[in-house]
C-alpha angles and dihedrals in degrees: 000000000000127000109238096213097056111096114233118231094253093050099055123107119254118271092248089069092061097104091051095045090047091049091048095051094041093048093045094053099038095044091052093047092048092047090051093049099040094045091050091047096047103036105013128233109291142108111341094017096132092044089054090047092052091047089054092043093057088064099034100051099060090042091050092048092054092044093051090051091050099046098038096090091048092049091049089054091048091051091048090052092047105040128055104236097188 
């Protein structure tokens, strides 16, 4: 029995797409979390909360994706300066 959500070796994206896949996943998760928190903080959790969150997310996700792509090299340098990689 195979698990349908596990990517098979032949169906994975090439290694060169790693920065873009990382940015996509990171932006997707962080933008949603931030939209949930900021919408709740600014407008409260009530009727229409999730609709307001999704409205904010439509703007936040593409912006977060671009930002993650831009800051990734800087963050990698910061991590290299902070963590012993030996």
